[in-house]
N, C-alpha and C positions, 0 to 999 in steps of 0.2 A: 147785810144780804149778800151770798157769795152770788156772782154771777157766770153765765157761760154763754162763750156767742153762740148761735144758733145759726142753723143751716141757712138760712138765707141772708145770712152776715148782722142779725140783729143778737138781739140780747134776750134770754129768758133766766127765770129762773131758774139755779143751777140743781134742787130738789126736783119742784115740778118736772125741770125735762127729762132729770133722772127717772122720776119715776113710768112718766110717760113711756121710755124707751124700753124699762122692764115690763112695763104691761103689753106694749106694741112685738115684742119677742115672745112674751108666752102666748097671747096671741097666734102669731106664725107660727109657734111648734102644734099648738091645738088644733092648726088648719090643715097642716103637710109634715107633720113628727116625721116625715122622711128627708125632710131639706136641712140640708147644716145650718143656713144663715140665720136660723131662731137660735140654736143654741150657739151659735156664736156670736149674736146680739146678746143672750140671757147672759152668757162666760160675761165681756166685755163689764156688762152692770155687775154681774156681780163681784168682780175683782176690783173694777175700776171706783164703784160710787158704795157699796157694800160692804168692802175690802172683807169678804168671805171668801179666803183663798180655794179652801175644800171645794165647795159647792161651785166655782167660778171652773176650777179642774175636772170637774166630773163634766161640768157642761160641755168644757173643749174637747174632753176624750168622745164625747158623741160625736162634737161636729167634725172631729178628725176621722171618726168611724166612716160616717157618712162623705167623707169627703178628703179621703187621702191625698196629700201633698198638697192642701189647700195655703195658701203664701197667706192670706189672713189670720188664719186658724193658727199658722206655725209663728206668724209675728206677736199674736197675741201669747202662747204655752213659753216664749222663749221671755217676755214681759214678766207673767208669773213668775218662774224661776230665778229669773235676775231680784223680783221682788224679795220672796223667799227665802234669798242668797243663796243662790244655788247657779254659780257664777259660769263653769265651765258646761252646764248646760244650756244656759241662756246663750252663748257664745257660739254653739254648734249650730245651734238653730238661727240664730240670726246669720251666720256664715249659709246656711241652707238658703236663708230669705233676700239674700244679694247675690246667690247662684242662679235663683230663680229668676232675679231683677236687679239687675249688676247696674242701672243707673239709678235708684233709686237712695236720696242724698238723705233722707229720712233711716232708714237702715242701716249705713255707715255711722252716722251719727250716733244710733241707740246701740251698735258694737261697740263703737268707741268708748262710749263710756261705760259698759261690761268689761273692757280691758282696762281700763282705767281703776275700777274698782277693783280688778283683780292682781293689780299693782303689775300689770303688763304695759308700759308706760309707752314704746317703744312704739309698739302693735297700736294702741290707744291714738297716740299722735297721727300715726298713718293713716287711721280710719276717721281720724278729723281732717287731714288735706286732703283728702279721698273727696272727702262731702265739698267740700268747697271748690275743687280743682274741676266739682260737674257743675256746681252752682254758688257763686264767689260770693251770693247772698244770703246762704243760708245762715236763717238765723242761729244761734247760739255754738254752731260751731268753730268760731273763735272763741269764745267763751270755755267751752271744751276746753278747747287748745292751751289755752293761757291757766286753768284748771294742774293742767298732766305737766305742764313746764314749772307749773309751782313746787308741785309732788318730786320734780326731779331735782330742783334748787336753781332752776334756771329764771332767776328773779325778773329781769330785764328786758328777756324775753317775753315771760308771761304779761307783764305791761302791756310790750308792744302790740301783745295780742288782744290785751281788754280794749287797746284804745280803741282795735276795729270790730269791737262787735254793734252790732246794726239794733240787737232789742236792748233800750235802754237799761230793764231790770235786770240783765243778767249781765252787762257792763257796768253797771254801778253795784251790784253783790263783787265782781272779781274786783274791781277797783280797790274794794272797803277791802279785801283781803291782801291783796295784792301790796295795797301803798304799805297794811298794818305789816308784812312782811318784812320790806324795806326799812320799815322803821321811819316813815312818813305818817307820825302817828296823825295830825292835823287833816292832812289827807283822806285819811281813811274815815275818820268822826265824822268828815264833810260830804264824802260817796254815802257813807250809811243814815247820815241824818236825809238827804234827799232818796234813798231809795226807801226809807219809814214814810215820808212824806208823801211821798209820790206812789206806792206799791204796798203801803200795809196790810188795803184788803186782799191783794190776789197773791201779794209775794213772803207771806208770813213762814215760809220755810226758805227761803231764801233767806231773810233778816235772822234765821237760828243759824244759818251755816255762818254767817259775817260772826255771830255772835261765838259759836263754836270756835271757830279757830283763834280767835281771839282771846280763847279759853275764861269768856266772861260767860261760866257756865247758867248760873241762874237767869240771867236773860235769854239766852240761848233755848231753854226750857221753856221759859215764859209765851216763847214767841213757837216751840214746836207745841205748846199745849193749843194755842190760838190756831195753829196751822190743823190740828184733826179737829179742832169744836169746826170748823171753817169748812170742814173733810177737800183740805187741801190738795191735786191731786198727787202734785212733788211727795206726798209723804207715802209715796209708793217704792221711793229709794233709801226711806231711812234706816235700812239696816246696812246697809251695802254704800253709802255715800261716805268715800275717802275725809270728805272733810266734819264729818262729823265724829273721828277719830277721838276727840278729846272729851266725850260726851261716854262714852261706851262702859268706864268701868265705873259711874255712875249707877247709885241703884235707881234714879230715874227713867235713865234709857231703859232698863230692864222690865223697869213697870210699862214705857210706853210700848213696847213692843208687843208685852201682856195685852197691851188695851189694843191693839192692832192684830190681834190673833197672830203672828209671828213669830216665828221659831226663834230661842235664846240661843 
């Protein structure tokens, strides 16, 4: 059973929590169809859980019509564009979001990922560094920097960033990848074994990233299928994540995009 963190810090069944969120959004729209919040919440559900991109886009358009310039709407539209592979549009919206709130750490991290996926490595690294400058404890920022440096072939720098990552699942993912790039296969295997043992229920997508980078394609697709079945939230970057590059010529990857209703 996949669980998600509740607003009170406890955990609720993910499917039940999403259903309640959907019902609350629809009730909000029924009570006042002239407020954007209900459409925004419904769009979030449609995108994040249903993976119904077209319906989510329509909900966001309605939310934007009712509340032009809303940071929440801009942020979710950027998320949707990135998911669909429209990286230039996502970057433009994420830059608008930062202009509205220049101290939002999450916005820099998301912008950095979009730059990374677009191959704009220096811009991506600058965004990750900015997130860490604002909050040195920012989770996933060191991991993101490590993956960018790996893409640039700066393996020792990538390893140094990985070792500073505070989130264990992110650190283990990148250790397994960077050690493999360095030819340290035993260390890569050990990190991957820990990742599977400790995070197989919540980290199927990350495990697939490791296998993809290591060109163990059957295992990569096995874990992507598990992530799909678990409705792993990270599946929204399956079309654009650079670490899945080794899978993209495989017919199973095309089939996965079809299952996710993503453009080929």
